[in-house]
KOLLUM-939986 format. One record per residue (C-alpha): residue number from 1; residue in one letter; x, y, z. Coordinates in steps of 0.2 Angstrom, whole numbers. Last residue first. Example, Ala and Ser with C-alpha at 12.3 -4.5 7.8 and 13.67 -1.06 7.14 Angstrom:
BEGIN
+------+------+-------+-------+-------+
: logu : balo :     X :     Y :     Z :
+------+------+-------+-------+-------+
:    2 :    S :    68 :    -5 :    36 :
:    1 :    A :    62 :   -22 :    39 :
+------+------+-------+-------+-------+
// end
This chain:
BEGIN
+------+------+-------+-------+-------+
: logu : balo :     X :     Y :     Z :
+------+------+-------+-------+-------+
:  281 :    L :   -60 :    94 :    -8 :
:  280 :    G :   -74 :    95 :   -21 :
:  279 :    K :   -71 :    77 :   -26 :
:  278 :    R :   -67 :    82 :   -44 :
:  277 :    A :   -55 :    95 :   -37 :
:  276 :    R :   -47 :    83 :   -25 :
:  275 :    F :   -44 :    71 :   -40 :
:  274 :    E :   -36 :    85 :   -50 :
:  273 :    R :   -24 :    90 :   -36 :
:  272 :    V :   -20 :    72 :   -34 :
:  271 :    V :   -14 :    70 :   -52 :
:  270 :    D :    -5 :    86 :   -51 :
:  269 :    G :     5 :    81 :   -36 :
:  268 :    A :     9 :    64 :   -43 :
:  267 :    D :    17 :    71 :   -58 :
:  266 :    R :    12 :    62 :   -74 :
:  265 :    H :    22 :    48 :   -81 :
:  264 :    Q :     7 :    42 :   -92 :
:  263 :    S :    11 :    24 :   -87 :
:  262 :    E :    16 :    26 :   -68 :
:  261 :    V :     8 :    42 :   -63 :
:  260 :    A :    -8 :    41 :   -73 :
:  259 :    L :   -10 :    23 :   -70 :
:  258 :    N :    -9 :    25 :   -51 :
:  257 :    M :   -22 :    38 :   -52 :
:  256 :    A :   -33 :    27 :   -62 :
:  255 :    R :   -31 :    12 :   -51 :
:  254 :    M :   -35 :    23 :   -35 :
:  253 :    E :   -51 :    29 :   -44 :
:  252 :    D :   -56 :    11 :   -48 :
:  251 :    A :   -53 :     6 :   -30 :
:  250 :    N :   -63 :    19 :   -22 :
:  249 :    V :   -57 :    35 :   -14 :
:  248 :    K :   -67 :    47 :    -3 :
:  247 :    G :   -72 :    35 :    11 :
:  246 :    A :   -64 :    46 :    24 :
:  245 :    L :   -54 :    60 :    15 :
:  244 :    R :   -63 :    74 :    24 :
:  243 :    Q :   -61 :    65 :    41 :
:  242 :    M :   -42 :    62 :    38 :
:  241 :    A :   -40 :    81 :    34 :
:  240 :    V :   -49 :    87 :    50 :
:  239 :    G :   -38 :    75 :    60 :
:  238 :    I :   -22 :    82 :    52 :
:  237 :    Q :   -29 :    99 :    55 :
:  236 :    P :   -29 :    96 :    74 :
:  235 :    W :   -10 :    99 :    73 :
:  234 :    R :    -2 :    98 :    91 :
:  233 :    K :   -15 :    86 :    98 :
:  232 :    L :   -15 :    75 :    82 :
:  231 :    S :     4 :    75 :    82 :
:  230 :    D :     4 :    69 :   100 :
:  229 :    E :    -8 :    55 :    95 :
:  228 :    R :     4 :    49 :    80 :
:  227 :    V :    -5 :    46 :    64 :
:  226 :    L :    -9 :    31 :    54 :
:  225 :    P :   -20 :    34 :    39 :
:  224 :    V :   -30 :    19 :    33 :
:  223 :    A :   -31 :     9 :    16 :
:  222 :    E :   -41 :    -7 :    19 :
:  221 :    Y :   -31 :   -23 :    16 :
:  220 :    P :   -43 :   -37 :    22 :
:  219 :    P :   -34 :   -54 :    25 :
:  218 :    F :   -28 :   -64 :    11 :
:  217 :    Y :   -31 :   -83 :    10 :
:  216 :    H :   -49 :   -82 :     4 :
:  215 :    R :   -49 :   -99 :    -5 :
:  214 :    D :   -55 :   -91 :   -21 :
:  213 :    D :   -42 :   -77 :   -21 :
:  212 :    E :   -47 :   -72 :   -39 :
:  211 :    L :   -34 :   -70 :   -51 :
:  210 :    A :   -28 :   -53 :   -57 :
:  209 :    V :   -27 :   -53 :   -76 :
:  208 :    F :   -14 :   -43 :   -86 :
:  207 :    D :   -18 :   -33 :  -102 :
:  206 :    L :    -3 :   -21 :   -99 :
:  205 :    A :   -14 :    -6 :   -95 :
:  204 :    K :   -26 :   -16 :   -85 :
:  203 :    I :   -14 :   -23 :   -73 :
:  202 :    A :    -2 :    -8 :   -74 :
:  201 :    G :   -14 :     3 :   -64 :
:  200 :    D :   -10 :    -7 :   -48 :
:  199 :    T :   -25 :    -8 :   -37 :
:  198 :    S :   -25 :   -26 :   -34 :
:  197 :    N :    -7 :   -27 :   -29 :
:  196 :    G :     6 :   -38 :   -37 :
:  195 :    A :    12 :   -56 :   -33 :
:  194 :    V :    19 :   -62 :   -50 :
:  193 :    I :    15 :   -75 :   -62 :
:  192 :    D :    25 :   -82 :   -77 :
:  191 :    V :    42 :   -75 :   -75 :
:  190 :    Q :    55 :   -68 :   -87 :
:  189 :    H :    41 :   -68 :  -100 :
:  188 :    A :    45 :   -49 :  -104 :
:  187 :    A :    28 :   -44 :   -98 :
:  186 :    L :    30 :   -53 :   -82 :
:  185 :    S :    47 :   -46 :   -79 :
:  184 :    R :    41 :   -28 :   -82 :
:  183 :    Y :    26 :   -32 :   -71 :
:  182 :    L :    37 :   -36 :   -56 :
:  181 :    L :    51 :   -23 :   -59 :
:  180 :    G :    42 :    -9 :   -49 :
:  179 :    L :    40 :   -20 :   -34 :
:  178 :    E :    59 :   -22 :   -32 :
:  177 :    M :    64 :   -40 :   -35 :
:  176 :    T :    63 :   -58 :   -28 :
:  175 :    R :    63 :   -72 :   -41 :
:  174 :    P :    54 :   -87 :   -32 :
:  173 :    E :    66 :  -102 :   -30 :
:  172 :    G :    64 :  -116 :   -43 :
:  171 :    V :    48 :  -122 :   -52 :
:  170 :    F :    33 :  -117 :   -42 :
:  169 :    H :    24 :  -128 :   -30 :
:  168 :    L :     7 :  -121 :   -25 :
:  167 :    G :    -4 :  -131 :   -14 :
:  166 :    Y :   -16 :  -117 :   -12 :
:  165 :    A :   -16 :  -113 :     6 :
:  164 :    A :     2 :  -119 :     9 :
:  163 :    N :     9 :  -109 :    -6 :
:  162 :    L :    -1 :   -94 :     0 :
:  161 :    G :     6 :   -96 :    18 :
:  160 :    A :    24 :   -97 :    12 :
:  159 :    L :    22 :   -82 :     1 :
:  158 :    G :    14 :   -69 :    11 :
:  157 :    D :     3 :   -66 :    26 :
:  156 :    P :    17 :   -70 :    38 :
:  155 :    R :    28 :   -59 :    27 :
:  154 :    E :    45 :   -64 :    20 :
:  153 :    A :    43 :   -67 :     2 :
:  152 :    F :    30 :   -53 :     1 :
:  151 :    E :    42 :   -41 :     8 :
:  150 :    Y :    55 :   -44 :    -5 :
:  149 :    G :    43 :   -42 :   -20 :
:  148 :    V :    38 :   -58 :   -29 :
:  147 :    G :    41 :   -66 :   -46 :
:  146 :    L :    36 :   -85 :   -49 :
:  145 :    R :    42 :   -96 :   -63 :
:  144 :    W :    29 :  -109 :   -70 :
:  143 :    Q :    32 :  -127 :   -74 :
:  142 :    P :    28 :  -135 :   -57 :
:  141 :    A :    15 :  -121 :   -55 :
:  140 :    L :     3 :  -126 :   -69 :
:  139 :    K :    -8 :  -139 :   -60 :
:  138 :    A :    -9 :  -127 :   -45 :
:  137 :    V :   -13 :  -111 :   -56 :
:  136 :    D :   -32 :  -114 :   -56 :
:  135 :    S :   -32 :  -112 :   -37 :
:  134 :    I :   -27 :   -94 :   -39 :
:  133 :    A :   -43 :   -90 :   -49 :
:  132 :    K :   -49 :   -86 :   -67 :
:  131 :    L :   -37 :   -96 :   -78 :
:  130 :    G :   -44 :  -103 :   -93 :
:  129 :    L :   -28 :  -108 :  -101 :
:  128 :    R :   -28 :   -98 :  -117 :
:  127 :    R :   -38 :   -83 :  -109 :
:  126 :    A :   -27 :   -82 :   -93 :
:  125 :    D :   -11 :   -85 :  -104 :
:  124 :    D :   -16 :   -71 :  -116 :
:  123 :    G :   -20 :   -59 :  -101 :
:  122 :    R :    -3 :   -62 :   -93 :
:  121 :    V :    -4 :   -67 :   -75 :
:  120 :    V :    -6 :   -58 :   -58 :
:  119 :    M :    -8 :   -65 :   -40 :
:  118 :    A :   -16 :   -50 :   -31 :
:  117 :    F :   -11 :   -44 :   -14 :
:  116 :    T :   -25 :   -33 :    -7 :
:  115 :    D :   -27 :   -14 :   -10 :
:  114 :    E :   -44 :   -10 :    -2 :
:  113 :    F :   -54 :     5 :    -4 :
:  112 :    G :   -63 :    19 :     4 :
:  111 :    L :   -50 :    30 :    13 :
:  110 :    G :   -53 :    21 :    29 :
:  109 :    P :   -55 :    31 :    45 :
:  108 :    G :   -39 :    35 :    55 :
:  107 :    A :   -29 :    22 :    65 :
:  106 :    R :   -22 :    32 :    80 :
:  105 :    V :    -4 :    30 :    86 :
:  104 :    Q :     0 :    29 :   105 :
:  103 :    Y :    13 :    15 :   100 :
:  102 :    R :     8 :     0 :   110 :
:  101 :    Q :   -10 :     3 :   116 :
:  100 :    E :   -16 :    14 :   102 :
:   99 :    Y :    -8 :     4 :    88 :
:   98 :    L :   -15 :   -12 :    97 :
:   97 :    R :   -33 :    -5 :    98 :
:   96 :    A :   -35 :     2 :    81 :
:   95 :    V :   -27 :   -14 :    73 :
:   94 :    T :   -38 :   -26 :    83 :
:   93 :    A :   -54 :   -16 :    79 :
:   92 :    D :   -51 :   -15 :    61 :
:   91 :    V :   -46 :   -33 :    59 :
:   90 :    K :   -61 :   -38 :    69 :
:   89 :    A :   -73 :   -28 :    57 :
:   88 :    S :   -64 :   -34 :    42 :
:   87 :    N :   -66 :   -53 :    46 :
:   86 :    R :   -52 :   -62 :    37 :
:   85 :    E :   -39 :   -64 :    52 :
:   84 :    L :   -21 :   -69 :    50 :
:   83 :    P :   -13 :   -70 :    67 :
:   82 :    Q :    -6 :   -54 :    75 :
:   81 :    K :    12 :   -48 :    72 :
:   80 :    L :     8 :   -30 :    75 :
:   79 :    I :    18 :   -24 :    60 :
:   78 :    A :    18 :   -38 :    47 :
:   77 :    T :     2 :   -46 :    52 :
:   76 :    L :   -11 :   -33 :    58 :
:   75 :    A :    -3 :   -18 :    50 :
:   74 :    T :    -1 :   -27 :    33 :
:   73 :    G :   -20 :   -33 :    34 :
:   72 :    T :   -25 :   -15 :    38 :
:   71 :    Y :   -16 :    -6 :    24 :
:   70 :    E :    -5 :     9 :    29 :
:   69 :    V :    -6 :    28 :    25 :
:   68 :    Y :     7 :    39 :    33 :
:   67 :    A :     8 :    50 :    48 :
:   66 :    D :    19 :    61 :    59 :
:   65 :    I :    36 :    57 :    52 :
:   64 :    R :    53 :    56 :    61 :
:   63 :    D :    44 :    54 :    78 :
:   62 :    S :    53 :    38 :    82 :
:   61 :    V :    36 :    28 :    82 :
:   60 :    L :    32 :    34 :    64 :
:   59 :    A :    49 :    32 :    56 :
:   58 :    Q :    50 :    15 :    63 :
:   57 :    Q :    33 :    10 :    56 :
:   56 :    C :    38 :    18 :    39 :
:   55 :    L :    54 :     8 :    39 :
:   54 :    Y :    45 :    -8 :    43 :
:   53 :    S :    31 :    -5 :    30 :
:   52 :    G :    43 :    -2 :    16 :
:   51 :    A :    58 :     7 :     9 :
:   50 :    L :    54 :    25 :    12 :
:   49 :    W :    49 :    32 :    -5 :
:   48 :    F :    41 :    48 :     2 :
:   47 :    R :    46 :    60 :    15 :
:   46 :    R :    35 :    75 :    11 :
:   45 :    E :    35 :    90 :    22 :
:   44 :    V :    19 :    99 :    24 :
:   43 :    K :    17 :   118 :    22 :
:   42 :    G :     4 :   124 :    35 :
:   41 :    G :    -9 :   114 :    43 :
:   40 :    G :   -23 :   125 :    37 :
:   39 :    A :   -36 :   112 :    31 :
:   38 :    A :   -30 :   114 :    13 :
:   37 :    E :   -12 :   110 :    19 :
:   36 :    I :   -18 :    94 :    28 :
:   35 :    E :   -28 :    89 :    12 :
:   34 :    Q :   -12 :    91 :     1 :
:   33 :    A :    -2 :    80 :    13 :
:   32 :    L :   -15 :    67 :    14 :
:   31 :    L :   -17 :    66 :    -5 :
:   30 :    E :     2 :    67 :    -7 :
:   29 :    G :     5 :    52 :     4 :
:   28 :    L :    -9 :    43 :    -5 :
:   27 :    V :    -1 :    46 :   -22 :
:   26 :    V :    17 :    41 :   -15 :
:   25 :    Q :     9 :    26 :    -8 :
:   24 :    E :     1 :    21 :   -24 :
:   23 :    T :    18 :    23 :   -34 :
:   22 :    F :    29 :    12 :   -23 :
:   21 :    N :    42 :    15 :   -10 :
:   20 :    K :    32 :    18 :     6 :
:   19 :    A :    25 :    35 :    11 :
:   18 :    G :    28 :    48 :    25 :
:   17 :    I :    20 :    64 :    30 :
:   16 :    V :    29 :    77 :    40 :
:   15 :    I :    20 :    91 :    49 :
:   14 :    H :    30 :   107 :    53 :
:   13 :    S :    38 :   116 :    68 :
:   12 :    S :    41 :   100 :    78 :
:   11 :    R :    57 :    95 :    69 :
:   10 :    P :    65 :   111 :    74 :
:    9 :    P :    68 :   125 :    61 :
:    8 :    A :    86 :   126 :    55 :
:    7 :    C :    94 :   142 :    60 :
:    6 :    A :   106 :   135 :    73 :
:    5 :    V :   112 :   121 :    62 :
:    4 :    L :   114 :   131 :    46 :
:    3 :    C :   121 :   146 :    57 :
:    2 :    T :   134 :   135 :    64 :
:    1 :    M :   139 :   129 :    47 :
+------+------+-------+-------+-------+
// end
């Protein structure tokens, strides 16, 4: 036992990348990790499937991970506790400034896509009822059951504000569940509408429809790496990797990678390696 403790490498001897507990986050964590390794950062430890934004933030500030990918709207409201803001440039500036001031964390350049919350319905319902936007749901809400993830139910950019913005009054209490169960519940007619994510591969695969946020309730949710400043100084390869990945992933490419992992049950590492090869990374 003494040898196991004494011989274990110190935490600072390698880079650790985190990710939240859903497919896209694992794919993005793997993308960042592989690019750091390709830049000469050594073998990167993956700490994926952390419970959510709050746990990733705690892991980052307590030096249990060096970096993870976050979404600017989530960072603004859920982590930094700032008011909702819908101007992308203002959101980016506020997020970068406050992470640096409060946590000595740098917000890297965007990866090239947004993953916003999306209110998702079954395709046959959308066609039969002529549903295109969230406001179309108001007249149906008193007969409809809503499914949401645990974070969405509590977040300042989540359920309460959405209901107020659109005048939604769903039947009963919303059914809260793990993100991975939302679409399964929708397909099984256990709920009628769910709060998913715009880049979820399952939306197209299962013939679902993401409704337009026609009242522009949700803030921008650009995917950006967050990295500790002391980690950047120790491992400049992290910064090199972030620059190489800047603007490299569009929403369609993200959906395709999510779909490959979720629906085709492919290994996230293999999917990311193929994507990087196509991009010449």
